[in-house]
N, C-alpha and C positions, 0 to 999 in steps of 0.2 A: 458465226451465229451461235455455234455450240458453246464456244468460250464465253460469249456474252450471257448465255443462259445459265452457265455454271456460276459466273460472277453474280448474276442477279439472285440466284438461289442462295449464294453465300451471304450476301447482304441481308436477304430476307431472314435467314437463320440467325444472323447477329442481332437483328432488330427484336427478336423474341427474348433476348437475354435481359433480365431485369437485375440491374446492379443496385446494391444498397446505396442510399443517398449519403454523400459525405457528411452532411449535417441533417440528421433526422428531424422530422417534424413531430411535435407533440401538441395535443389538444387536451386541456383539463377543464372540466366543468365542476364548479363548486357552488352548492346551494348556499345562499347567504341572505339573511334578513327575510324579506318576503318575496325574494326573487332568486336569481343565480348570476354567477360570473363565469364567462367562458374565455379561456386564454389559449391562443394558438401561436406557437413560436418555433423556430428552428434551433437545433442544439449542436453547435460546432464543438470539436475537441481541441484541446490545447496543442497536442502533438509535439511536446517539447518546446514550444514557443513561449516567450514571455508575452502575457496577455495584455494587462493594463499598462498603458504608457508606451506600448509598442504595437502589438497586433491591433489593439483597440486604443487609439491615441487619446490622451487626455485633452479635454477642452473642445472636442469635436462631437457633432451630432452622430449618434450610433443607432442602428436599427434595433439594438438590444437582442442580438442573436445573429442568425445568418439568413440569407435568402430574402424572402419578402419581409416587410416590416411586421413586427410583433403586433398582434391584434388582441383587443379586450372588448368583450361584449357584455353589457349590463342589461338585465331585463327589468331593473328597478332603479330608481334614483339612489346614488351613493355620494359619498364625499371621499376624495383622494387628497391626502395631505391638507385636509381642511377646506378643499375646494369642491363645490357642488358640481356633480356630473349627472346629466339627464340620462335616462335609459337610451341604449343605442350601441353602435359599434365604433370603436376608436382605434387609433394606432398609438402604441407606446414607444416613444423615443426616450433615450437618455443621453446625457452629456457627462461621461465619467470624469472624475477628478481625483487627485490624490487624497484630498481632505473633504471633498464635497461632491455629490452627484446632483445634477439637475434632472428632474423628471418632467417629461413633456408629453401631454396628452393632446393628440392631434386628430383632425377629421380626415386625413388623407389615406383612407382605407384602400385605395387602388394603387398606392405607391409601392414600388419595388425597392426595398431598402430605404435609403434616404433620397433616391431619385424621385423628383416630383414634390419634395417637401416644400411647403409654404408656411412661413411663420404666421401668416394671416389665418391659417387653418388651426392654429393652436387653440385649444379649449382652456388649458391652464398649464402653468409651470410652477414647480416648487422644488425645494432642495431637501436632500436627506444626507445623513452622514454615513460613509461606509465603515464597516468593521472588518477586522482581520480574523480569518478562520484559522484554527490550529492545523487542520489537515487540508492538503491541496485537493481540489476538485478538478478532475480531468475534463468532464463534460459540462458545458454551460447548462445551468439548471435554474428553473423558476418553479415556485410552488406556493400554495396558500397554506398559511400556518396560523396558530392561535385563533381558531375559529370560535367566535362567540355570537350571541344573538344579534348584536348590533356593531360588531367590530371584527376585523381580521387583518392579516398582513400578507402582502405579496412579497415573497423573498426572491431576490436575484443573486445567484451565487456562481462564481467561477474562479478558478485558480485558488487564491487564498483570500478573496475579497467577497463580502456579502453586503447587500443593502436591503433595507426593509421599507416597503411602501405601505403606510397605514391606510386602511379602507374602513369607512364607517357608514352606517345608515341609521335612520330614525324610524323605528317601527312601533315604538311604545304608544304614541298618540293614535295611530291607526288601529292598533290592536285594541286599545281601550274603547274606541268608537264601535268596533265590531262586537266586542264582548258585551258592552252595555246594550247595544241594539238587540243582540241575540237573546239576552236575558229577558227581554220584553216579549219574546215570541213563545210559541207553544213548546218547542223542544229547547229547553234551556241548557246551555253548555256549562253546567256547574263545575265539572272537572277542569275544563280549560280555563274557566274564570278563576278557580282556586290557584292554578299555576300562574296565571297572569298577575293576580294581586300579590302573590307571594314573591315571585321572581323578578317582576318588572316594576311593580308599584310599591313593594316593600310594605304592604299593608297586611299584617298578619291577622288582624281581626276579621277583615273581609275574606281573606283566604280561608280561614278556619270556618267561617260561615258557609262559604261555597263548598268546602270539603264535606261538611256535615250534610248538606243537601245532596251532594254527589253520592255519599254512602247510603243515604236514605233511598235514593233512586236505584242504586246498584249495590245492595248490601253484601254481595260476595266478592266485590272488587278489592282484593287484598292489597293491590298497589296503591289504591286511594287511602285505605286505612293506614298504611305505613306513612304515606305523605302527610296525612292528618296528624299522626303521632309525632312526626318531626316538627311540624308547625307548633303543636302543643308544647313540645320540649323547648323550642325557641322562645315561646311566650312564658315559660316558667311553670307551666301546668304539668308537673311530673306525674301526678296521679292519672290525669286524663291521657297523657302520652303513653303511660304503661298500659292502660286499658285498651287503647287503640292498637298499640303494637301487639298486645296479646291476641286481640281479635284478628289482626293481620297474619300473625304466626299460625293461628288455627286454620285460617282459610288457605294460607300458602301450603301447609302440609296436606290439606285436602286436595289441592290442585296439583300437588307433587312438583312444586316450583322450588327447587333447591336454592336458587339465588335469593329469593325473597325470604325463605326460611332462615338463611344465614344472616341476611341484613336485619331481620327482626330480632334474632337472637343477640346480635351484636348491640343493637339499640337497647334492648331490655337489660343487658349487662351494665350499660352506662347509666340506666335509669334507677338502678338499685341503690 
């Protein structure tokens, strides 16, 4: 009985040891468009093995990592490879090839790896071309890159191979509706409207009009004065741009904001 007790204590002690996972899990959340994307995947190491064409066979469905199938969660509608994807959680499978990879978005979120995969659960499939990297990457890595208002890329990288999955969304029409509705209300978002018309609608005249109303409402907002100066410069009104930048410089110095002081000084040099 004593021996059994010692053995039980030994197993109990061993159970308390937490070993690092051979393939660590990473979760990345990226704000995108009017929502966000969350990626959860496991990261195996090459450990001296040849990866693609061997450890990861060409032409076969891959969980895109290790352990459970890689998951993607979208809080807003997006397009992947030109295919519309509703908000929700999906599994990301890939079929690697030497000259082409097939990307598979699937509904099988309870699948362990490729176990349980059903083609009938596919939401979309499309192909991307792999590229060769100069340096070898030991750990399987996925990341979001080239983040813009309506586009980004999901990079898959391991060994010396990388693929890029294009992700897009359409927020311009929804933003326009929100801006135009808000401008009819009591608290008018002139500053946000100026940014929308300048950066999304490419309507410099409307952007300048809203910038002027924004500075009227908040005359010490040095950041808006600088924005206005840049719009005026883009429209060819150098005198107006110089006046606005000078005002912004004065306010920036009063606010002790060195970054804006520098930006205004640089703009004024270009306007001379």
